[in-house]
C-alpha positions as CSV (number, residue, x, y, z in Angstrom):
1,M,-45.8,-166.2,117.9
2,L,-45.0,-164.2,121.0
3,E,-41.5,-161.9,121.6
4,L,-40.1,-162.2,124.5
5,G,-38.3,-159.7,125.9
6,R,-40.3,-156.7,124.9
7,R,-42.8,-156.9,127.7
8,T,-43.8,-159.4,130.4
9,L,-46.1,-161.9,129.2
10,I,-48.5,-163.3,131.5
11,M,-50.0,-166.7,131.3
12,G,-53.5,-167.5,132.9
13,I,-54.0,-171.1,135.0
14,V,-57.3,-172.9,134.1
15,N,-57.1,-176.2,136.1
16,V,-59.6,-178.5,134.3
17,T,-59.4,-180.6,137.6
18,P,-61.2,-181.9,140.3
19,D,-58.6,-181.8,143.5
20,S,-56.2,-178.7,142.1
21,F,-55.3,-176.4,145.4
22,S,-56.8,-172.8,144.6
23,D,-59.3,-173.7,141.9
24,G,-60.0,-177.5,142.0
25,G,-63.3,-178.5,141.0
26,L,-64.4,-174.9,139.3
27,F,-63.7,-175.4,135.4
28,V,-64.2,-179.6,135.5
29,D,-66.9,-178.7,132.9
30,A,-65.4,-178.2,129.6
31,E,-67.6,-175.0,128.6
32,K,-67.3,-173.3,132.4
33,A,-63.4,-174.1,131.6
34,V,-63.5,-172.3,128.2
35,T,-65.5,-169.6,129.5
36,H,-62.9,-169.1,132.1
37,A,-59.8,-169.2,129.6
38,M,-61.7,-167.0,127.4
39,Q,-61.8,-164.4,130.2
40,L,-58.3,-164.5,131.3
41,L,-58.0,-163.8,127.6
42,D,-60.3,-160.6,127.9
43,D,-58.3,-159.6,130.9
44,G,-54.9,-159.4,129.3
45,A,-53.3,-163.0,129.3
46,S,-51.0,-163.4,126.3
47,I,-51.0,-167.8,127.0
48,V,-52.9,-169.8,128.8
49,D,-52.0,-173.0,130.4
50,I,-54.9,-175.8,130.8
51,G,-53.9,-178.8,133.2
52,G,-55.6,-181.8,133.4
53,E,-53.9,-183.1,136.8
54,S,-53.1,-182.0,139.9
55,T,-49.9,-182.0,141.3
56,R,-50.7,-182.0,145.2
57,P,-49.2,-184.9,146.6
58,G,-51.9,-185.9,148.4
59,T,-54.8,-185.3,150.8
60,L,-54.1,-182.9,153.9
61,V,-55.6,-184.1,157.4
62,S,-53.6,-182.4,159.8
63,S,-52.0,-179.1,159.9
64,P,-49.8,-178.1,163.0
65,S,-48.2,-175.1,162.0
66,D,-44.8,-175.3,163.5
67,M,-43.8,-178.7,160.9
68,P,-41.6,-178.0,158.2
69,Q,-43.5,-177.3,155.1
70,V,-42.3,-178.8,151.5
71,D,-44.7,-176.1,148.7
72,S,-46.2,-177.0,145.3
73,T,-47.8,-175.5,142.8
74,R,-51.7,-177.2,143.3
75,R,-51.5,-178.2,147.0
76,D,-53.6,-175.9,149.8
77,A,-51.4,-173.5,152.3
78,A,-51.0,-175.9,155.0
79,P,-48.4,-177.9,156.2
80,Q,-49.3,-182.0,156.7
81,A,-48.7,-184.3,159.3
82,E,-50.0,-187.4,157.0
83,T,-50.4,-187.6,153.3
84,A,-52.6,-189.9,151.6
85,A,-51.0,-191.3,148.5
86,M,-52.5,-189.7,145.3
87,K,-53.8,-191.9,142.4
88,P,-52.2,-190.7,139.2
89,V,-54.6,-189.6,136.4
90,S,-54.7,-192.0,133.3
91,E,-53.0,-190.6,130.1
92,E,-56.9,-191.3,128.4
93,E,-58.6,-189.4,131.7
94,E,-56.5,-186.8,131.3
95,R,-57.2,-186.5,127.7
96,R,-60.6,-186.5,128.1
97,R,-60.6,-183.5,130.4
98,V,-58.1,-181.6,128.2
99,L,-58.7,-181.9,124.5
100,P,-62.3,-180.7,124.2
101,V,-61.5,-177.8,126.2
102,I,-58.1,-177.3,123.5
103,R,-60.6,-177.7,120.8
104,D,-63.5,-175.7,121.8
105,L,-61.5,-172.3,122.7
106,K,-59.1,-172.7,119.8
107,R,-62.5,-172.7,118.1
108,R,-64.1,-169.5,119.6
109,R,-60.6,-167.9,119.9
110,P,-58.9,-169.1,116.9
111,Q,-55.5,-166.7,117.9
112,A,-55.1,-167.9,121.4
113,I,-51.9,-168.8,122.5
114,I,-52.7,-172.2,124.5
115,S,-50.5,-174.4,126.7
116,I,-50.9,-177.8,128.0
117,D,-49.6,-178.3,131.5
118,T,-48.2,-182.2,131.4
119,Y,-45.6,-184.5,131.9
120,K,-47.1,-187.2,129.8
121,A,-45.9,-187.2,126.0
122,S,-49.0,-188.7,124.6
123,V,-51.3,-186.0,126.3
124,A,-48.9,-183.8,125.1
125,R,-48.8,-185.3,121.4
126,A,-52.4,-184.9,121.7
127,A,-53.2,-181.7,122.7
128,V,-50.6,-180.2,120.3
129,E,-52.5,-181.5,117.4
130,A,-55.5,-180.1,119.3
131,G,-54.3,-177.2,118.7
132,A,-51.6,-176.5,121.9
133,E,-48.8,-174.5,121.1
134,V,-46.4,-174.9,124.4
135,V,-46.0,-177.9,126.2
136,N,-45.5,-177.1,130.0
137,D,-44.2,-180.1,131.9
138,V,-43.7,-179.7,135.8
139,S,-41.0,-182.7,135.6
140,G,-38.4,-181.7,133.2
141,F,-38.9,-183.7,130.8
142,R,-37.9,-186.4,133.2
143,W,-41.0,-188.2,134.6
144,D,-41.7,-189.6,130.8
145,P,-38.7,-190.8,128.7
146,K,-40.6,-190.2,125.8
147,M,-41.3,-186.7,126.5
148,A,-38.0,-184.7,125.1
149,K,-38.2,-186.9,121.9
150,T,-41.6,-186.1,121.3
151,L,-41.0,-182.3,121.9
152,A,-38.5,-182.4,119.2
153,E,-40.7,-184.3,116.8
154,L,-43.4,-181.9,117.6
155,N,-41.6,-178.7,117.0
156,V,-43.3,-176.3,119.5
157,G,-42.9,-173.9,123.1
158,A,-41.7,-176.0,125.7
159,V,-41.5,-175.4,129.2
160,L,-38.8,-177.0,131.2
161,M,-39.1,-176.9,135.2
162,H,-37.3,-177.7,138.0
163,S,-38.8,-179.9,140.7
164,R,-37.0,-182.0,142.8
165,G,-38.1,-185.7,143.2
166,R,-41.8,-186.5,142.5
167,P,-44.8,-185.1,144.9
168,E,-44.6,-188.5,146.9
169,D,-41.5,-187.6,147.7
170,W,-41.7,-183.7,148.7
171,K,-42.7,-184.4,152.3
172,S,-39.8,-186.2,153.2
173,L,-37.0,-184.6,151.0
174,P,-34.2,-183.3,153.1
175,P,-33.3,-180.0,152.9
176,I,-31.2,-178.3,150.4
177,G,-27.8,-176.9,151.1
178,D,-27.8,-174.4,148.3
179,P,-31.1,-174.0,146.5
180,V,-30.3,-171.4,143.8
181,L,-27.2,-173.0,143.1
182,M,-29.2,-176.7,142.6
183,V,-31.5,-174.8,140.6
184,K,-29.0,-173.2,138.1
185,R,-27.0,-176.4,138.2
186,E,-30.1,-179.1,137.2
187,L,-32.1,-176.8,134.9
188,R,-29.0,-176.2,132.8
189,Q,-28.1,-180.1,132.7
190,W,-31.4,-180.7,131.9
191,A,-31.7,-177.7,129.0
192,E,-28.7,-179.4,127.7
193,T,-30.5,-183.3,127.6
194,A,-33.3,-181.7,126.0
195,T,-31.3,-179.8,123.4
196,L,-29.2,-182.9,122.6
197,A,-32.7,-185.2,122.3
198,G,-33.4,-182.6,120.0
199,V,-35.9,-180.1,121.3
200,K,-34.5,-176.7,119.4
201,R,-33.0,-174.4,122.0
202,D,-35.1,-171.8,121.1
203,R,-38.1,-172.7,122.0
204,L,-36.7,-173.6,125.6
205,V,-38.5,-172.0,128.2
206,L,-36.9,-172.4,131.7
207,D,-38.9,-172.5,135.1
208,P,-37.0,-172.7,138.8
209,G,-40.2,-174.6,139.8
210,F,-41.0,-172.3,143.1
211,G,-42.3,-174.6,145.6
212,F,-41.8,-177.9,143.9
213,G,-40.0,-180.1,146.2
214,K,-38.4,-176.7,148.0
215,R,-39.6,-176.0,151.5
216,F,-41.1,-172.8,152.7
217,E,-37.4,-171.2,153.8
218,E,-35.9,-172.5,150.4
219,N,-38.1,-170.6,147.9
220,Y,-36.7,-167.2,149.4
221,P,-33.5,-167.3,148.0
222,L,-34.4,-168.5,144.6
223,L,-36.9,-165.3,144.8
224,A,-33.8,-163.3,146.1
225,H,-31.2,-164.5,143.5
226,F,-33.6,-165.4,140.7
227,G,-31.5,-162.4,138.2
228,E,-28.6,-165.3,138.5
229,L,-31.0,-167.8,136.4
230,Q,-30.5,-165.0,133.6
231,Q,-26.5,-166.6,133.4
232,M,-28.2,-169.8,131.3
233,G,-29.6,-167.7,128.5
234,F,-32.6,-169.2,128.3
235,P,-35.9,-167.2,128.8
236,L,-37.3,-167.9,132.4
237,L,-41.3,-168.3,133.8
238,V,-42.4,-168.2,136.9
239,G,-45.0,-169.4,138.7
240,V,-45.7,-168.0,142.6
241,S,-49.4,-167.9,142.3
242,R,-51.5,-168.1,145.6
243,K,-48.8,-170.8,146.5
244,A,-47.7,-172.4,150.0
245,F,-44.8,-170.3,150.8
246,I,-46.6,-167.0,150.6
247,G,-49.6,-168.2,153.2
248,R,-46.9,-169.2,155.0
249,M,-45.2,-165.6,155.4
250,L,-48.7,-163.8,155.6
251,A,-49.5,-166.3,158.1
252,R,-52.0,-164.7,161.0
253,D,-52.2,-165.2,164.7
254,S,-54.7,-168.5,165.7
255,N,-57.0,-168.1,168.8
256,S,-56.3,-171.5,169.6
257,N,-53.1,-172.5,171.2
258,E,-51.1,-169.5,170.4
259,K,-50.2,-170.8,166.9
260,S,-50.1,-168.9,163.5
261,K,-52.2,-170.0,160.9
262,D,-51.2,-169.7,157.1
263,A,-53.2,-167.1,154.9
264,E,-56.2,-168.7,153.4
265,V,-55.3,-169.3,149.2
266,S,-57.9,-166.6,149.0
267,E,-55.9,-164.3,151.0
268,R,-52.9,-164.6,149.1
269,L,-53.1,-162.1,146.0
270,N,-51.3,-159.3,148.0
271,G,-48.0,-161.5,148.8
272,T,-48.4,-163.0,145.0
273,L,-48.0,-159.3,143.6
274,A,-45.5,-158.5,145.2
275,A,-43.4,-161.8,144.8
276,E,-44.2,-161.5,140.8
277,T,-43.0,-157.8,141.2
278,A,-39.1,-158.7,142.7
279,L,-39.6,-161.3,139.9
280,I,-40.3,-159.0,136.8
281,L,-37.5,-156.5,138.4
282,K,-34.9,-159.7,138.4
283,G,-35.4,-160.4,134.9
284,A,-38.6,-162.6,134.9
285,H,-40.2,-163.3,130.6
286,I,-43.6,-164.6,131.9
287,I,-45.4,-164.6,134.6
288,R,-48.1,-167.7,135.5
289,T,-51.3,-166.4,137.6
290,H,-54.5,-166.9,138.6
291,D,-54.7,-163.6,139.2
292,V,-54.5,-162.2,135.7
293,R,-56.0,-159.0,135.4
294,C,-54.3,-157.9,138.5
295,A,-50.8,-159.5,137.5
296,V,-51.1,-157.3,134.1
297,D,-51.3,-154.0,135.9
298,M,-48.8,-154.9,138.2
299,A,-46.8,-155.8,134.8
300,R,-47.2,-153.2,133.1
301,V,-45.3,-150.9,136.2
302,A,-42.6,-153.4,136.7
303,D,-41.7,-153.1,132.9
304,A,-41.8,-149.2,133.1
305,I,-39.5,-149.7,136.2
306,V,-37.0,-152.0,134.3
307,S,-37.3,-150.0,131.0
308,S,-36.7,-146.8,132.5
309,G,-33.7,-148.3,134.5
310,G,-31.9,-148.4,131.0
């Protein structure tokens, strides 16, 4: 079992997908995915989060820099003028991608804590049977009506994340009046629904879902007021790693048409670490990230600052 609160835990990302925004296609081979996961553990990750389906809303075909943007956890930085719908990954395909990785990783590293990144109850159940101890659901247990009951039966750790709408809706969502108030209200409601369905309160971790249905400018109030989420009384997980709202803040001037260009995914590490540091200082318990070694060092210093402040 992991002890939450003594120090910030780092969750390393392993996307077994061909289309995730940052590392899509790098680890679709099970052996490469397991090798990567073991490297993340060696770098200091306390948890590895394995996912078999990207939540990118579609293929980016155009990127005017002045278009309002909705961000997500697995999509490229550029705002899109047009989005082509992506076909959801079937339960069978998702299981085919992730189960061999979970089984082999558990065989080679029996003490590893594995999280399955899925919103499908059947995939969650199969992953737990294969060795996963945590289910990380980006939908807040809402996209699959069987998820909450399944989690109650499995009695595993569960991450309930806030997501506004579904990926295909994100482009057209209206602005949020007060993103902090909305996230607090809905996370509290969804956590209550989950516990009423039988999910144990001490198994729940909440995630405000940076980028999931939030426009670029709506993520920064969530960062600034993140500490208010502690009022809900749950451990907090955050994932801002390489996300588009960071890429937009780090935009560089372009040589064409005097328009700025969002920082490429590979150029977002410093911005990611800045956001993650702020989140730890405001009470984050778990940081979900691609860059584990850097995050471990950052968290060690941030934890020392928090401890020194009483």
